[in-house]
N, C-alpha and C positions, 0 to 999 in steps of 0.2 A: 366169679367168675363168669359161671354159666348164665346168671342172669345178664350179662352183659353181651354173652354172644347171640341168646333168644333176643335183648333188646335190639341188637344189631339186625339180626335178619327180618327183623317187623320192621323197622325203619326203610330196609332195601326193599321190601315188599309197597311200602308204603311210595317208596321215591320212583320204583321203575314197574310193576306190574299194578297195583290199584288204579294209576291213570288209564292201564289201559281198558280196564273194566270197566270204569265211570261209577258214578255217584250211585250205591245199591244199600247203603245200613239204613237199616231203620231204625238204629240206637243215637243216641247224643252221649256220650264220645264214641264215634267210631269202632268197632269190633277192636281193628290193629291198634287203635289209642288205648282202648283200656287195656289191653292186653300188654302195654307196654305202661300203663300206672300200674295194676298189677302186682306184675312181677319186679316192679322198681318197688313196689312198696311189703309186700310179702315175699319177697322171692320165687325161685323158678316154681317149685312143687306146687305149694298152696297158691302164687300166683299163676301158673298154668292151671291149676286146677278149675280157677273163677273164670280166666280166660274161655277155657272149654266149655264151661256151663254156659258164660253167653251166648257162643257161636253158637250151641244145642239152642238156645231159644232163638236165635236169626231162622223165622222161616214165616213164611205168607199168611197164617195163622194167627202171629203175635202180633200186636198194636206197635212194639216197639216205644219209642220216647225216650225221656230221659233215665240215663241207666249209670248213676257213676260206682265205679271202685268204693266197697264200703268203706267204711273209717273214716274219722273225723280229721278234714286236713290240719283244723285248728290244735291235734290233739298230739303231742310227740311222742307219747307212746304208743302209737298208731304205727308209727313210721320205724320200717327198719334202717339197722342203723348202719352207715356205708360205711367200708372196709379203706 
């Protein structure tokens, strides 16, 4: 349940706040998209930790680039089971 609330809050951020800030993310996928994927895949605690680590790397001295959420999309054992 907390997973869905966090993902909902991130969607609201992407819809209403992010457009006001303009394109700033140096990573692909964006930090908010990364956080949604990480929380959906690993849950609120581990996914939130991965998202926080990603945001900590988002600074002018980091080159950015392609940085997907860990885990192989083709391996069903890396995904959380949905209730």
